[in-house]
C-alpha positions in Angstrom: -35.9 -25.0 23.6 -32.2 -25.2 23.7 -30.8 -21.8 24.8 -27.8 -22.1 22.7 -30.7 -23.2 19.6 -32.8 -20.0 21.0 -29.6 -17.3 20.7 -28.5 -18.6 17.1 -31.9 -18.3 15.7 -32.4 -14.8 16.9 -29.3 -14.2 15.4 -30.4 -15.3 12.1 -33.7 -13.7 12.3 -32.0 -10.3 13.2 -29.8 -10.8 10.2 -32.3 -11.5 8.0 -34.7 -8.3 8.9 -32.0 -6.5 8.5 -31.0 -7.3 4.9 -34.8 -6.9 4.4 -35.8 -3.6 6.0 -33.5 -0.3 5.0 -31.8 0.6 8.3 -33.0 3.6 10.6 -30.8 6.3 11.5 -30.4 5.1 15.1 -28.3 2.9 17.1 -28.3 -0.8 15.5 -25.6 -2.3 18.0 -24.2 0.0 20.8 -21.4 1.5 19.9 -21.6 0.4 16.1 -21.5 4.5 14.6 -25.2 3.2 13.2 -26.5 7.0 14.9 -23.4 8.9 13.2 -23.0 11.4 9.9 -21.8 9.6 7.4 -23.3 6.0 8.3 -24.6 3.6 5.5 -26.7 1.0 6.1 -26.3 -2.4 4.4 -28.5 -1.9 1.2 -32.1 -4.5 1.9 -32.0 -7.8 -0.3 -33.5 -7.7 -4.2 -37.3 -8.8 -3.9 -38.0 -12.3 -5.4 -39.2 -12.6 -8.9 -42.6 -11.7 -9.7 -44.8 -14.5 -11.1 -45.0 -15.5 -14.6 -47.1 -13.1 -17.0 -49.9 -15.7 -17.6 -50.0 -16.7 -13.8 -52.0 -14.2 -10.9 -49.6 -13.9 -7.7 -52.6 -16.2 -5.9 -51.9 -19.4 -8.1 -49.5 -22.3 -7.3 -47.1 -23.8 -10.1 -46.4 -27.4 -9.5 -43.7 -28.0 -12.1 -42.9 -31.7 -14.0 -40.7 -33.3 -11.7 -39.1 -34.8 -15.1 -37.4 -38.0 -15.4 -35.9 -40.0 -12.5 -32.1 -39.4 -11.4 -29.7 -42.1 -12.7 -27.2 -43.1 -10.6 -23.4 -41.9 -11.1 -21.1 -44.6 -13.0 -18.2 -45.3 -11.0 -16.4 -45.0 -14.4 -17.6 -41.4 -14.6 -15.4 -38.4 -14.7 -15.0 -36.9 -11.1 -14.9 -33.0 -10.7 -11.2 -31.0 -11.1 -9.8 -30.2 -7.6 -10.6 -26.6 -6.5 -8.9 -24.0 -7.0 -6.7 -22.7 -4.6 -7.6 -19.6 -2.2 -6.1 -15.8 -3.4 -9.0 -14.3 -0.9 -10.3 -14.9 2.6 -13.3 -12.3 3.6 -13.2 -11.5 7.5 -16.0 -11.9 9.2 -16.6 -9.3 12.1 -18.5 -9.2 15.2 -21.9 -7.9 14.1 -22.5 -10.9 11.4 -23.3 -11.3 7.6 -25.3 -7.8 7.9 -21.9 -5.9 8.2 -18.8 -7.9 6.4 -21.3 -9.8 3.8 -23.9 -7.5 3.0 -22.6 -7.7 -1.0 -22.4 -11.6 -0.4 -21.3 -12.6 -4.4 -18.5 -9.6 -4.6 -15.6 -11.8 -4.6 -17.0 -14.9 -6.1 -17.8 -12.2 -8.9 -15.0 -10.7 -8.8 -13.0 -13.7 -9.2 -15.3 -15.1 -12.0 -14.4 -12.1 -13.7 -11.0 -12.0 -13.2 -10.9 -15.8 -14.7 -12.6 -14.9 -18.0 -10.4 -11.9 -18.6 -7.3 -12.4 -17.3 -6.7 -15.8 -17.5 -6.5 -17.1 -13.6 -8.4 -19.1 -11.5 -8.9 -18.8 -7.8 -11.0 -19.5 -4.9 -12.3 -17.3 -2.0 -13.2 -18.5 1.6 -14.6 -16.8 4.8 -13.0 -16.7 8.2 -12.6 -15.2 11.8 -9.4 -13.0 12.3 -8.7 -15.9 14.7 -8.9 -18.4 12.2 -6.9 -16.7 9.7 -3.0 -17.9 9.9 -0.4 -15.8 9.9 1.6 -17.8 6.9 0.5 -15.8 3.6 1.1 -18.9 1.7 -2.3 -19.9 3.0 -4.4 -17.0 3.0 -2.8 -14.4 0.6 -5.1 -11.3 0.6 -7.5 -10.9 3.4 -10.4 -8.9 2.4 -12.7 -6.8 5.2 -15.8 -5.0 4.1 -18.2 -2.9 6.2 -19.9 -0.2 7.2 -20.0 0.0 11.1 -17.2 0.6 13.6 -15.1 -2.1 14.8 -11.9 -2.8 17.0 -9.7 -5.5 17.5 -7.9 -6.5 20.4 -4.1 -6.1 21.5 -3.5 -10.0 20.7 -5.6 -9.7 17.2 -3.4 -6.5 16.0 -0.5 -8.5 16.7 -1.4 -11.8 14.7 -2.4 -9.2 11.6 0.9 -7.1 12.5 2.6 -10.5 12.1 1.1 -11.7 8.7 1.5 -8.4 7.2 5.1 -8.0 7.7 5.6 -12.2 6.6 4.6 -10.6 2.8 0.5 -10.9 3.4 -2.1 -8.0 2.4 -5.3 -6.6 3.8 -7.8 -4.7 2.0 -10.5 -2.5 3.4 -13.6 -1.7 1.8 -15.5 0.7 2.5 -19.4 -0.9 2.5 -21.6 1.7 0.6 -18.7 4.6 1.5 -19.9 4.2 5.4 -17.9 6.4 7.4 -17.7 4.7 10.7 -15.9 2.0 9.5 -13.4 3.9 7.1 -12.5 5.5 10.2 -12.0 2.3 12.4 -9.9 1.1 9.7 -7.9 3.9 10.1 -7.7 3.6 13.9 -6.8 0.0 13.7 -4.0 1.0 11.3 -2.6 3.1 13.0 -2.5 1.2 16.4 -1.4 -1.7 14.3 1.8 0.7 12.6 2.5 3.2 14.9 5.6 3.6 12.9 3.9 4.0 9.7 2.1 6.8 8.6 -1.5 5.9 6.7 -1.2 7.7 3.4 -3.1 8.5 0.7 -1.9 6.5 -2.4 -1.1 8.8 -5.5 -1.7 8.3 -9.0 1.9 6.6 -9.6 1.5 4.0 -7.0 2.5 0.7 -8.7 -1.0 -0.5 -7.4 -2.7 1.7 -9.6 -0.3 0.0 -13.0 0.1 -3.4 -11.6 -2.2 -4.8 -14.5 -4.1 -2.1 -15.7 -3.2 1.5 -15.7 -5.7 3.4 -14.1 -5.1 7.4 -13.8 -8.6 8.0 -13.7 -12.1 6.3 -12.6 -15.7 6.6 -13.1 -17.4 7.6 -9.6 -21.3 6.9 -9.0 -23.1 10.2 -8.0 -22.9 9.7 -4.5 -19.9 10.0 -4.2 -20.0 13.7 -5.9 -22.7 14.3 -3.4 -20.4 13.6 -0.8 -18.5 16.1 -1.1 -15.5 14.1 -3.6 -14.7 15.8 -6.8 -11.4 14.1 -8.3 -11.8 11.4 -11.0 -8.4 9.3 -9.1 -9.2 6.5 -7.3 -9.2 7.3 -3.3 -7.3 4.8 -1.5 -5.3 5.0 1.5 -2.0 2.5 2.6 0.5 1.7 5.0 3.5 0.9 3.3 6.7 -1.2 4.9 9.7 -1.5 3.1 8.7 -0.2 -0.1 5.2 -2.6 0.0 2.0 -1.3 0.9 0.6 -3.7 3.4 -2.6 -2.5 3.9 -5.4 -0.7 1.6 -8.2 1.2 2.3 -10.6 2.2 -0.3 -12.9 5.2 0.6 -15.2 4.3 -1.7 -16.7 1.3 -2.0 -15.6 -1.8 -4.4 -18.4 -4.0 -3.5 -21.2 -2.7 -5.3 -19.5 -2.7 -8.4 -18.3 -6.3 -7.9 -21.2 -7.4 -6.8 -23.2 -4.9 -9.0 -25.7 -3.0 -7.6 -27.4 -0.9 -10.4 -27.8 2.3 -7.7 -26.1 5.6 -8.6 -27.0 7.3 -5.5 -24.6 4.8 -3.6 -20.9 5.8 -2.7 -19.1 3.2 -5.2 -17.1 3.2 -8.1 -18.7 1.8 -11.7 -18.5 -2.0 -12.4 -16.3 -1.6 -15.1 -13.6 0.3 -12.8 -14.5 -1.9 -9.9 -13.7 -4.8 -11.6 -10.1 -3.3 -13.0 -9.2 -2.2 -9.3 -9.7 -5.6 -8.2 -7.5 -7.2 -10.8 -4.8 -4.8 -9.8 -4.7 -5.6 -6.4 -4.3 -9.1 -6.9 -1.8 -8.7 -9.1 0.3 -6.1 -6.8 -0.6 -8.3 -4.1 0.7 -11.6 -5.3 4.0 -9.9 -6.8 4.8 -8.4 -3.5 4.4 -11.3 -1.4 7.1 -13.3 -3.3 9.2 -10.6 -3.1 8.7 -9.8 0.2 10.1 -13.1 1.5 13.6 -11.6 0.4 13.4 -8.5 2.1 12.8 -10.1 5.0 15.8 -11.6 5.0 17.6 -8.2 4.6 21.2 -7.8 6.7 21.6 -5.4 9.5 24.7 -4.5 11.0 26.2 -3.5 14.7 29.0 -1.6 15.9 31.9 -2.7 18.0 32.5 0.8 18.7 29.8 2.9 19.9 31.7 6.3 19.5 31.3 8.6 16.0 34.8 10.5 16.2 36.9 9.3 13.0 34.2 7.2 11.5 31.6 8.7 8.7 28.0 8.5 9.7 24.6 9.6 8.5 21.3 10.9 10.0 17.9 10.3 8.2 15.5 12.9 8.3 12.2 12.2 9.9 9.1 14.3 8.7 5.4 14.1 8.6 5.0 11.6 5.8 6.7 7.9 4.8 10.1 9.3 5.8 11.4 5.6 6.0 10.8 3.6 3.1 13.7 0.9 3.7 15.0 0.0 7.2 18.7 -2.2 6.5 20.0 0.2 3.1 21.8 2.8 4.4 23.8 0.5 6.7 24.3 -1.8 4.1 26.0 1.3 2.2 28.1 1.9 4.9 29.2 -1.3 4.7 30.0 -1.3 1.4 32.2 1.8 1.9 33.7 0.4 4.6 35.0 -2.5 3.0 35.7 -0.8 -0.3 38.2 2.4 0.7 38.6 1.3 4.7 37.5 4.3 6.3 35.7 3.6 9.2 31.7 3.7 9.5 29.2 4.1 12.3 26.2 1.7 11.1 23.8 3.1 13.8 21.3 5.5 12.3 20.5 8.5 13.8 16.7 9.2 12.8 16.2 13.2 13.1 13.4 16.0 12.9 14.8 18.9 11.1 13.5 21.1 13.6 15.6 19.2 15.6 18.8 21.3 16.3 21.1 18.6 16.2 21.1 18.3 12.8 24.0 20.9 12.6 26.1 18.4 14.6 25.8 15.7 11.2 28.1 15.6 8.2 25.1 13.9 6.0 21.5 14.2 6.4 19.6 11.7 4.4 16.1 11.8 3.0 13.5 9.7 1.6 10.0 8.5 0.2 7.3 7.5 -2.1 4.4 10.0 -1.6 3.7 14.0 -1.2 5.2 15.5 1.4 5.7 19.2 3.1 8.3 21.0 5.5 6.6 22.9 8.3 8.0 26.6 8.9 10.9 25.7 11.3 11.8 22.3 9.5 12.5 24.8 6.6 14.2 26.9 8.1 16.3 25.2 9.4 17.7 23.1 6.8 18.1 26.2 4.6 20.8 27.5 7.9 21.7 23.7 8.1 22.6 23.9 4.0 24.5 27.1 4.4 26.7 26.1 7.2 28.2 23.7 5.1 26.2 20.3 6.0 25.5 17.9 3.1 21.8 16.7 2.2 21.5 13.4 0.3 17.8 12.8 -1.6 16.3 10.1 -3.2 13.5 9.6 -4.4 12.6 5.6 -3.4 11.7 3.6 -6.0 12.0 6.7 -8.8 7.9 7.8 -7.2 6.8 10.9 -8.9 4.7 12.2 -5.9 8.0 12.4 -3.7 10.0 14.0 -7.0 7.2 16.4 -7.2 7.4 17.3 -3.5 10.9 17.4 -2.9 11.8 19.4 -5.8 9.2 22.1 -4.8 10.2 21.9 -0.9 13.7 22.9 -1.7 12.6 25.6 -4.0 10.6 27.2 -0.7 13.3 27.1 0.4 16.0 28.3 -1.8 13.9 30.4 -4.2 16.6 31.8 -6.3 18.2 28.5 -7.0 17.8 25.5 -9.2 18.8 21.9 -9.4 21.2 21.6 -12.4 22.5 17.9 -13.8 25.6 16.7 -12.2 27.6 16.0 -15.5 29.4 12.7 -16.3 32.9 14.6 -15.8 31.9 15.4 -12.1 34.7 14.4 -10.1 32.2 12.5 -7.8 31.6 9.9 -10.8 35.5 8.9 -10.2 36.5 8.4 -6.7 36.3 5.0 -5.2 34.2 4.1 -8.7 34.8 5.1 -12.4 31.0 5.5 -13.3 30.5 5.9 -16.7 27.0 4.0 -17.2 24.5 2.0 -14.1 22.4 -0.7 -14.6 19.1 -0.4 -14.2 16.0 -2.1 -12.6 13.5 -3.8 -14.6 10.4 -1.6 -14.3 13.0 1.5 -15.5 14.4 -0.8 -18.2 10.6 -1.2 -19.5 10.1 2.3 -19.2 13.3 3.3 -21.3 12.0 1.4 -24.2 14.7 -1.3 -23.1 17.7 0.5 -22.2 19.7 -2.1 -19.0 22.3 0.8 -18.7 22.0 4.6 -18.4 24.7 7.2 -17.6 24.5 8.5 -14.2 21.4 11.0 -13.2 21.9 13.1 -10.1 20.6 16.7 -9.7 22.9 19.1 -7.4 22.1 22.5 -5.9 25.0 24.8 -5.0 25.1 26.6 -1.8 28.0 28.9 -1.2 30.0 27.2 -4.1 29.8 23.8 -2.3 27.5 21.2 -3.5 24.9 21.2 -0.9 22.2 18.8 -2.0 23.0 15.8 -4.1 19.4 14.3 -5.3 18.6 10.9 -7.2 15.2 10.8 -9.0 15.5 7.1 -9.8 15.7 4.7 -6.1 19.2 4.0 -4.9 17.4 2.6 -1.4 16.7 -1.2 -2.8 19.5 -1.9 -4.7 21.7 -0.9 -1.1 19.7 -3.5 0.6 20.0 -5.8 -2.7 16.3 -6.2 -2.5 15.2 -4.7 -5.5 11.1 -4.3 -5.3 9.7 -5.1 -8.7 7.9 -2.0 -9.5 11.0 0.0 -8.7 12.4 2.8 -11.2 15.7 2.9 -9.7 19.4 1.6 -10.7 20.2 -2.3 -9.8 22.1 -3.7 -7.0 25.9 -3.1 -8.2 25.0 0.4 -9.7 23.3 1.8 -6.3 25.9 0.7 -4.0 28.8 2.5 -6.5 26.4 5.3 -6.6 26.3 5.4 -3.0 30.1 5.1 -2.3 30.7 7.9 -4.5 28.4 10.2 -3.0 30.0 9.6 0.2 33.3 9.6 -0.6 32.3 13.2 -2.4 31.0 14.5 0.7 33.8 14.0 2.7 36.5 15.1 0.4 34.4 18.5 -0.4 
């Protein structure tokens, strides 16, 4: 027998055996995690249907062959063109037993979307090496599995390039199998060492891009695993306000390719379908927007010295601390044009535990998700503000999770002080721009009942009679960068720049 044919036959027989047999708690593939706690094997294939009731299992049945086939006339209508590809299912080294244990998951999801949302897309399956780095050719990559996996440095670089160009990858934890979940987290950390993998909180636009999903119905297997919340449990890596990679801790595929087994660790079929629609809606809207962000402006200093210049240090914390890469530099450039005051474009990025913060006149902090300062960071920030430093803060994209965390941290640092709204008569709103109202993003306009302009909304916290903390609960950085995220609750470009310029001027003159 041909050696290649023999090898292919053995792989085929192994996959069929694995799909039709409950997998034992022992190593299936070397290093695959199948002997680890939390591993869940692929479910065995459904048995063939029983024979008709009026037949015994030993009887045979020969169907009437029917009329002869008529040759198709050339004038008959041809099949319509295939719909565009939206999802590409990623193959793995373990074969179909791993990456296609629910073989009809994507096809069923797309069929459901066609009926409910009136969109028509197709899916394909490829290896990572066959994936184009052009997201228009494979908009969403879908990787489902049960076993540990790892990619080579070259594969990680290829995937990183694809994601930064506007692509999206979704990891589905097959039946809730922990080895796969752990590997997905490890790979994303290796691909994006500069971006922290974080849980996506309930106000993330993914959960509101088509359906508003606050709570979901889980199967009993999820509760047996110890998870008690009713919120979806997704993790993600966010770059420039776009979540490029998403991990679902609990299985979506058993809701798409329905398995009526409540002991499994996954979502109900109805909620899995809704989450799938939201994933597609979020990823497609973000893909088009990502092209404009990729062309964001950057600036360099002709003179590296800081003396006599306005400069701002960005705060590094344990969380998603860098939501935009160019916004602050663009603001400084616009401030320089508006006032002729020299600025330093090169940003310093400092942890609050670093004593260098005391050399910085202005600190800037932003984010999307919840966070918490260490005790040392909180103590240093308190001392910095007591000594006359200024903290400029914004909830990027107007996200509630950051807002709640930031307000809580400031209360921890200054328990006897509270934020106050800055009145529109404040000197801050007069120089260099006279500000009475500001334009807002389409998302914020919709949230405000159609209003396109609002009075400026800033909160301040005074320390020793000075505005030590200036905080915007609405997003600014997207407007500074002049590339607004479609889901951002913030000021429009002109409004964000005007407000940012005035904040810089106020901190310099007070």
